[in-house]
C-alpha positions as CSV (number, residue, x, y, z in Angstrom):
1,M,28.8,-17.9,-6.8
2,N,25.9,-19.8,-6.6
3,T,24.9,-18.9,-3.1
4,K,25.4,-15.3,-3.7
5,M,23.2,-15.6,-6.7
6,L,20.4,-17.6,-4.5
7,F,20.8,-14.8,-1.9
8,V,20.4,-11.7,-4.3
9,T,17.4,-13.3,-5.9
10,L,15.7,-14.5,-2.9
11,A,16.6,-10.3,-1.3
12,C,14.7,-9.1,-4.6
13,T,11.6,-11.3,-4.3
14,L,11.5,-10.3,-0.6
15,S,11.8,-6.5,-1.1
16,L,8.9,-7.0,-4.0
17,L,6.4,-8.8,-1.9
18,A,7.3,-6.6,0.8
19,N,5.7,-4.0,-1.1
20,Y,2.5,-5.9,-1.3
21,A,2.7,-7.0,2.4
22,I,2.8,-3.1,3.6
23,A,-0.1,-2.0,1.1
24,K,-2.9,-3.8,3.0
25,P,-5.5,-3.4,0.1
26,N,-8.2,-4.4,2.6
27,D,-7.6,-1.4,4.5
28,Q,-9.1,0.8,2.0
29,R,-12.1,-1.2,1.7
30,Q,-12.6,-1.6,5.6
31,M,-11.9,2.7,6.0
32,R,-15.2,2.7,3.3
33,Q,-17.3,0.6,5.3
34,V,-16.5,2.2,8.7
35,F,-17.1,5.8,7.5
36,K,-20.1,4.3,6.2
37,S,-21.6,2.5,9.6
38,L,-20.4,6.3,11.5
39,D,-23.7,8.6,11.3
40,L,-22.1,11.5,9.2
41,T,-23.8,14.7,8.3
42,D,-24.5,15.8,4.7
43,A,-21.8,18.3,5.0
44,Q,-19.2,15.9,6.6
45,K,-20.3,13.5,3.7
46,T,-19.8,16.3,1.0
47,E,-16.3,17.3,2.5
48,L,-15.0,13.3,2.5
49,Q,-16.2,13.8,-0.7
50,K,-13.8,17.0,-1.4
51,V,-11.0,15.5,0.4
52,K,-10.9,12.5,-1.8
53,E,-11.1,14.6,-5.1
54,T,-8.2,16.7,-3.6
55,F,-5.7,14.2,-3.2
56,K,-6.9,12.3,-6.3
57,A,-6.3,15.3,-8.3
58,E,-2.9,15.6,-7.0
59,R,-1.9,11.8,-7.7
60,P,-0.2,11.7,-10.9
61,E,-2.3,10.1,-13.6
62,K,-0.5,7.0,-14.8
63,G,-2.0,5.1,-18.3
64,Q,-1.8,1.1,-18.1
65,E,1.0,1.8,-20.7
66,E,2.6,4.0,-18.8
67,R,2.4,1.5,-15.7
68,Q,3.4,-1.2,-17.9
69,S,6.5,0.2,-19.2
70,Q,7.4,0.7,-15.7
71,R,7.2,-2.7,-15.2
72,E,8.8,-3.9,-17.9
73,T,11.8,-1.3,-17.1
74,H,12.1,-2.8,-13.6
75,K,12.1,-6.2,-15.2
76,A,15.1,-5.6,-17.4
77,E,16.9,-3.9,-15.0
78,M,16.8,-6.9,-12.6
79,K,17.3,-9.6,-15.7
80,Q,20.3,-7.4,-16.5
81,L,21.7,-7.6,-12.8
82,M,21.1,-11.1,-12.2
83,Q,23.0,-12.4,-15.7
84,Q,26.2,-10.1,-14.8
85,S,29.3,-12.2,-14.2
86,S,29.4,-10.3,-10.9
87,F,27.1,-8.8,-8.3
88,D,26.9,-5.2,-8.8
89,E,25.9,-4.5,-5.3
90,V,25.4,-0.7,-6.3
91,Q,23.3,-1.3,-9.2
92,A,21.1,-3.6,-6.7
93,Q,21.0,-1.1,-4.3
94,Q,19.8,2.0,-6.5
95,I,16.8,-0.7,-7.7
96,I,16.0,-1.4,-4.0
97,E,16.1,2.8,-3.7
98,Q,14.2,3.7,-6.2
99,R,11.5,1.2,-5.4
100,A,11.3,2.1,-1.7
101,E,11.0,6.1,-2.8
102,K,8.3,5.3,-4.7
103,H,6.6,3.2,-1.8
104,Q,7.2,5.7,0.4
105,Q,6.0,8.4,-1.5
106,K,2.6,6.8,-2.2
107,A,2.0,5.8,1.9
108,L,3.1,9.7,3.0
109,T,0.1,10.4,0.6
110,R,-2.0,8.2,1.8
111,M,-1.4,9.0,5.4
112,K,-2.2,12.8,4.6
113,M,-5.4,12.0,3.4
114,H,-6.1,9.9,5.9
115,H,-5.5,12.5,8.4
116,A,-7.3,15.1,6.2
117,M,-10.3,12.8,6.4
118,M,-10.4,12.3,10.3
119,Q,-10.6,15.7,11.0
120,V,-13.7,16.0,9.0
121,L,-15.1,13.5,11.7
122,T,-16.1,15.1,15.4
123,P,-13.9,14.1,18.6
124,E,-16.9,11.2,19.1
125,Q,-17.0,10.1,15.8
126,Q,-12.6,10.2,15.5
127,E,-13.3,7.6,18.8
128,Q,-15.7,5.3,17.0
129,F,-13.7,5.3,13.8
130,I,-10.3,4.2,15.3
131,A,-12.5,1.5,17.6
132,E,-14.2,0.0,14.8
133,M,-10.6,-0.5,13.0
134,E,-9.2,-1.7,15.5
135,K,-11.8,-4.0,16.0
136,R,-11.5,-5.3,12.2
137,K,-7.9,-5.6,12.5
138,D,-8.5,-8.2,15.2
139,K,-10.4,-9.7,13.1
140,T,-8.7,-10.0,10.3
141,R,-5.4,-11.4,12.4
142,K,-7.7,-14.1,13.6
143,G,-8.7,-15.4,11.1
144,G,-12.3,-13.5,9.6
145,K,-15.2,-14.8,8.2
146,N,-12.8,-17.7,6.6
147,K,-11.2,-19.0,9.8
148,N,-13.2,-22.1,9.5
149,K,-13.0,-22.7,6.1
150,N,-9.2,-23.6,6.1
151,Q,-9.7,-25.8,9.2
152,A,-11.2,-28.7,6.8
């Protein structure tokens, strides 16, 4: 019984952490920096801004209260699942699927926006963009700027 509860708790924790690992918030900042480093025309800058605004308008606007409410609902579902005398695998699967579906929709929308932004660039700029992003990812994988700070 205790082993099963430990496994369920671990699985739920890992599923929550996976969302943060996949999201990679630094990618957005890196993309902005790379776009700034490209020699964009005024027309391209305007077009990129339009693409961003289009996707922002399509995104459902959630207030702080709604996000907090969703978090509280998720916490309550998890608490209920963990406090049951026997593990309800169907309920656990539903919770996991709900989270995965939301994450998948966000990722799909983000990919569509990135694709639309790439179409604004010339082929040379696209190559430069891809090369610069790869360079930045390699730097991040190798420890980046703070590499020596951790080796004290």
